[in-house]
C-alpha positions in Angstrom: 10.3 -32.9 -53.7 13.3 -30.2 -52.4 16.5 -32.7 -52.9 18.7 -31.3 -50.1 21.4 -29.6 -52.4 24.3 -26.5 -51.6 23.6 -23.3 -53.2 26.4 -20.2 -52.6 26.7 -22.5 -48.7 23.6 -22.7 -47.5 21.1 -25.4 -47.8 17.9 -25.6 -49.0 16.4 -26.0 -46.6 17.4 -21.9 -45.6 15.9 -21.4 -48.8 12.4 -22.7 -48.1 11.4 -18.8 -47.2 12.1 -18.3 -50.3 11.3 -21.4 -52.3 7.8 -20.8 -51.0 7.0 -17.6 -51.9 8.3 -18.4 -55.3 5.8 -21.9 -55.2 2.7 -19.2 -54.1 -0.2 -19.5 -55.9 -0.7 -16.0 -54.8 2.0 -14.5 -56.0 1.9 -12.7 -52.7 5.1 -13.2 -49.8 3.6 -15.4 -46.9 3.3 -12.9 -43.6 6.7 -12.6 -41.5 5.8 -14.5 -37.9 5.2 -11.2 -35.3 7.5 -10.2 -33.0 5.8 -10.4 -29.9 5.7 -7.7 -27.6 7.1 -7.3 -23.7 3.9 -7.4 -22.5 3.0 -10.8 -24.2 6.5 -12.7 -23.9 5.4 -11.3 -19.6 1.7 -12.7 -20.2 2.9 -16.0 -21.9 5.8 -16.4 -18.6 3.3 -15.9 -16.0 4.8 -12.9 -15.2 2.9 -9.6 -14.5 4.0 -6.0 -14.2 1.8 -3.3 -13.4 3.0 0.4 -11.9 1.8 3.7 -11.2 3.2 7.4 -11.1 1.7 9.7 -8.4 2.1 13.4 -8.5 -0.1 15.7 -6.6 0.0 19.3 -4.6 -0.8 19.4 -1.1 -2.1 23.4 0.4 -1.9 23.4 4.3 -2.8 26.2 6.4 -0.5 25.2 9.5 3.2 24.1 9.1 2.2 20.4 9.0 3.7 19.1 12.7 2.1 18.9 15.8 3.8 21.4 18.5 4.4 18.2 20.8 8.4 18.4 22.8 9.6 17.3 19.6 7.9 17.6 16.4 5.7 15.3 15.1 4.3 15.2 11.2 0.3 15.4 11.6 -0.4 14.5 7.9 1.5 11.1 6.8 2.9 11.5 2.8 1.5 15.5 2.2 3.5 17.2 4.6 4.6 20.2 2.9 2.6 22.6 3.4 2.6 24.3 -0.1 4.4 22.1 -2.6 4.3 20.0 -5.7 5.3 16.1 -4.7 6.3 13.0 -7.2 5.1 10.8 -3.8 5.0 7.7 -5.9 6.5 6.2 -9.1 6.2 2.3 -8.2 6.6 -0.5 -9.9 5.3 -4.3 -9.4 6.5 -7.5 -10.5 4.4 -10.8 -9.6 5.0 -14.6 -11.0 1.7 -16.3 -8.0 0.5 -19.6 -9.5 -2.0 -20.6 -7.7 -0.2 -24.1 -7.4 3.9 -24.2 -7.3 6.7 -21.2 -6.4 6.5 -17.9 -7.2 7.3 -13.7 -5.6 6.4 -10.6 -6.3 9.2 -7.5 -6.0 7.1 -4.0 -5.8 9.3 -0.9 -5.4 8.8 3.0 -4.7 10.3 5.6 -5.6 9.4 9.2 -4.6 9.1 11.3 -1.9 7.0 8.7 -0.4 9.3 6.5 0.3 11.0 7.8 2.9 8.2 7.9 5.5 7.1 3.9 4.6 11.1 2.8 4.7 11.5 0.2 6.9 14.8 0.2 9.5 17.7 -1.3 8.2 19.8 -0.1 10.9 22.0 2.4 13.3 22.2 4.6 10.8 18.6 3.9 9.4 18.0 5.3 5.5 16.1 8.3 4.6 16.8 7.8 0.6 13.7 8.7 -1.9 13.7 4.4 -3.6 11.9 1.9 -1.2 11.6 -1.9 -1.8 8.7 -1.9 0.1 7.7 -5.5 -1.1 10.2 -8.3 -2.2 8.9 -12.0 -0.8 9.0 -15.7 -2.6 5.5 -17.6 -2.6 4.2 -20.9 -2.0 0.9 -22.3 -3.4 -1.0 -25.7 -2.7 -4.4 -26.5 -2.7 -6.1 -23.7 0.2 -2.2 -22.9 1.9 -0.1 -20.2 0.6 3.3 -19.2 2.2 5.1 -15.8 2.0 8.5 -15.3 3.3 9.9 -11.5 2.8 9.3 -8.0 3.2 5.2 -7.7 2.4 2.4 -5.1 3.5 0.3 -5.6 6.5 -2.8 -7.2 6.6 -4.1 -4.4 9.0 -6.0 -1.2 8.0 -8.7 0.0 5.5 -5.5 1.7 3.3 -3.0 1.0 1.2 -0.1 2.5 0.6 -0.2 1.6 -2.7 -1.9 5.1 -4.3 -4.3 3.5 -7.5 -6.1 1.2 -4.0 -7.5 4.4 -2.4 -10.4 6.8 -3.2 -9.0 9.3 -0.9 -6.0 11.7 -2.1 -4.6 11.9 1.4 -4.2 8.9 3.9 -6.3 8.2 6.6 -5.5 9.2 10.6 -5.2 4.8 11.4 -3.6 4.6 8.6 0.0 6.8 9.5 -0.6 6.2 13.1 -2.8 3.1 13.9 -0.6 0.6 12.8 2.5 -0.8 10.8 3.2 0.0 7.3 4.8 -3.6 6.5 6.8 -6.3 8.4 9.4 -9.4 7.3 9.0 -12.3 7.8 6.8 -15.2 7.0 3.0 -15.9 7.1 0.7 -18.4 5.8 -3.0 -17.8 4.4 -5.7 -21.1 5.0 -8.4 -20.4 2.6 -11.2 -22.4 4.1 -14.3 -22.0 2.1 -15.1 -19.3 0.4 -16.3 -17.5 2.8 -13.8 -17.9 5.7 -10.3 -17.6 5.3 -7.3 -17.9 8.1 -3.8 -15.7 7.8 -1.1 -16.6 10.5 2.2 -14.9 10.7 6.1 -14.4 12.2 7.9 -11.4 12.0 10.0 -8.9 13.1 7.7 -6.3 14.0 6.4 -3.1 12.9 8.7 -1.7 9.9 11.4 -3.9 10.3 13.8 -4.7 8.2 16.3 -5.5 10.4 14.8 -6.4 13.7 15.4 -3.6 16.2 15.5 -6.4 19.0 15.4 -10.9 19.1 11.6 -10.6 20.0 9.3 -11.6 17.2 5.8 -10.5 16.8 2.5 -12.8 15.6 0.0 -12.0 13.8 -3.0 -13.6 13.9 -6.4 -13.1 11.4 -9.9 -14.0 10.1 -11.0 -13.2 6.4 -14.7 -13.6 5.9 -17.6 -12.8 4.1 -21.1 -14.5 5.4 -23.0 -12.4 3.0 -22.1 -11.8 -1.1 -21.9 -7.6 -0.1 -20.2 -8.2 3.0 -16.8 -8.7 4.1 -14.8 -8.4 7.4 -11.2 -8.8 8.0 -9.7 -9.2 11.7 -6.0 -9.0 12.3 -4.1 -8.6 15.6 -0.4 -8.1 16.4 1.5 -9.1 19.4 5.5 -8.7 20.3 7.9 -7.2 22.0 9.1 -4.0 21.1 11.4 -1.1 21.0 9.2 2.3 22.6 11.4 4.6 20.6 10.4 2.8 17.4 12.6 2.7 14.9 16.2 2.6 17.2 18.4 -0.4 18.3 18.5 1.1 21.7 15.9 1.8 24.3 13.2 0.2 26.8 10.9 -2.3 24.8 7.7 -3.9 26.2 5.3 -6.0 24.9 2.7 -3.6 21.8 -0.8 -5.4 20.4 -2.7 -4.5 17.8 -6.3 -5.5 17.4 -7.3 -3.8 13.8 -11.3 -4.4 11.9 -12.0 -3.8 8.3 -16.1 -4.1 7.3 -17.0 -3.1 3.5 -20.4 -3.0 2.6 -21.3 -3.0 -1.1 -24.7 -2.1 -1.3 -24.6 -1.9 -5.4 -21.4 -1.8 -7.8 -21.6 1.9 -7.7 -22.0 2.4 -3.7 -20.7 1.0 -0.9 -19.5 1.6 2.7 -16.2 0.3 4.9 -15.4 0.8 8.5 -12.0 0.6 10.4 -11.8 -0.3 14.0 -7.3 -0.3 15.7 -7.1 -0.3 19.3 -3.6 -0.8 20.0 -0.6 -0.2 23.4 2.4 0.2 23.9 4.4 -1.4 27.5 7.3 0.7 29.6 7.0 3.9 27.7 7.7 7.1 29.7 3.7 7.3 31.0 3.5 3.5 31.2 1.6 1.5 29.4 0.6 3.8 26.6 -2.9 2.9 24.9 -3.8 4.9 21.4 -7.6 4.0 19.1 -9.9 5.1 16.5 -12.5 4.9 14.4 -12.8 5.8 10.5 -15.7 5.8 8.3 -16.1 5.7 4.6 -18.6 6.2 2.2 -17.3 5.7 -1.8 -19.9 6.7 -4.8 -19.5 6.3 -8.5 -22.1 8.8 -9.6 -20.6 7.8 -13.5 -17.5 6.0 -15.2 -15.8 9.1 -15.5 -17.0 10.3 -11.8 -16.1 9.7 -7.8 -17.2 10.8 -4.4 -15.0 9.6 -1.3 -16.0 10.6 2.0 -14.2 9.9 5.4 -14.7 11.2 8.5 -12.2 9.4 11.4 -11.7 10.1 15.3 -8.3 9.1 16.7 -7.9 9.1 20.4 -4.2 9.3 21.7 -4.3 8.6 25.2 -0.8 8.6 26.2 1.0 10.9 23.2 2.7 8.0 22.4 2.1 8.0 18.7 1.7 11.8 18.2 3.5 13.2 20.6 0.9 15.2 22.0 -2.6 14.0 24.3 -5.4 14.6 21.8 -8.4 13.7 20.6 -7.5 14.3 17.0 -10.9 13.9 14.1 -10.5 14.8 10.7 -13.4 15.0 7.8 -12.3 14.8 4.3 -14.2 14.9 0.4 -12.8 13.9 -2.4 -13.6 14.1 -6.3 -12.1 11.9 -8.7 -12.4 12.5 -12.8 -10.9 9.3 -14.6 -11.6 10.1 -18.3 -9.8 7.4 -19.0 -8.8 4.0 -18.2 -5.6 4.4 -17.0 -5.6 8.1 -15.8 -7.4 10.0 -13.0 -7.6 13.4 -11.0 -8.2 13.8 -7.8 -9.2 17.3 -6.1 -9.2 16.9 -2.4 -10.7 19.4 1.0 -10.0 18.3 4.5 -10.6 19.9 7.7 -8.8 18.3 10.9 -9.2 19.4 14.5 -8.1 18.4 18.1 -9.5 18.9 21.8 -6.6 20.7 21.9 -4.4 23.6 20.4 -1.8 20.8 18.8 -1.0 22.5 15.4 1.4 24.3 14.5 0.5 27.7 12.6 3.7 29.6 10.7 3.6 32.4 12.9 4.6 30.0 15.4 0.8 29.5 17.5 -0.9 26.6 17.6 -4.0 26.1 17.0 -6.8 23.4 18.0 -7.6 23.0 14.0 -6.3 23.0 10.4 -8.3 22.7 6.7 -6.1 21.6 3.7 -6.4 21.5 0.0 -5.0 18.8 -2.3 -5.0 18.0 -6.1 -3.5 14.7 -7.5 -2.5 12.6 -10.7 -2.2 9.5 -11.2 -1.5 7.5 -14.4 -1.4 3.4 -14.1 0.3 1.3 -16.6 
């Protein structure tokens, strides 16, 4: 038994590791406790951290603009005619327990941040940095409530690059639906087959509301059979006709969004997305737009995937694109995945319209536009 004596100002208890070494039968020093990694610290605290880097190159046959009275981009993120781009460098930190309080913060830096940035005031913000999501969460039983800024519940595609199968974003993603909302949303898990969504927010892509009205969000998610998932979401509320501006006329804006995904096998899946929307009190009265997009994804092997997309978008009054037109596109994307955290995509896309709406470099307009793109994704 070691007596508690003082040796050069130290207690025997403080010298216990050294004494343990001296008394070890094997004569070998005891292993030092390992210092936990940052990942282990986060895991132990229930905090999940993830991120990715999205870089790409795009070549367009046109200028990337429609030839309306006010030029409107005819692509969502890949708008440059011939350029390398840092699209997104994103990080997400979340603690979302099944019971109790939690939260999530998702920041995005890069060229895409300028496109998805919410209205923040009269001067706006076109910086290369965006707080894409930041919300608090409370979960109890089948109910989860979030409050703050979060991505829309509509659409088949999302802002997060790694969650999509194509390089370019769809027409519906950029021109039919919102990107984000600021408000409160509740999800009710009724059973393994059905969930309900209900929310109230500032409207479409508004961090600061452009008026005093609020937009209602209602939705349902259903899995009637194991391979099939159907999500239906509706939005209704008064919005500024001019979009992200605090002045001008306002009117009722509505959106109905349907997404159905059928997973045939672990390698093959099909998705169908339909949108129907309108805005009242525009210069032409009630403006309407609608569209449908179809997707097929096939995983040939662990390192090779093919994604095909086709769309038809009807901007009946030119409210979303600046041109009254019927716009179509077809996209083929081949992805090479040499490692779990790295993906390289090559894409060919053809856009066409029933009128000459795509501006060309020589100042004339064309009924079609072709593009080629390369994308590299690194996940961490």
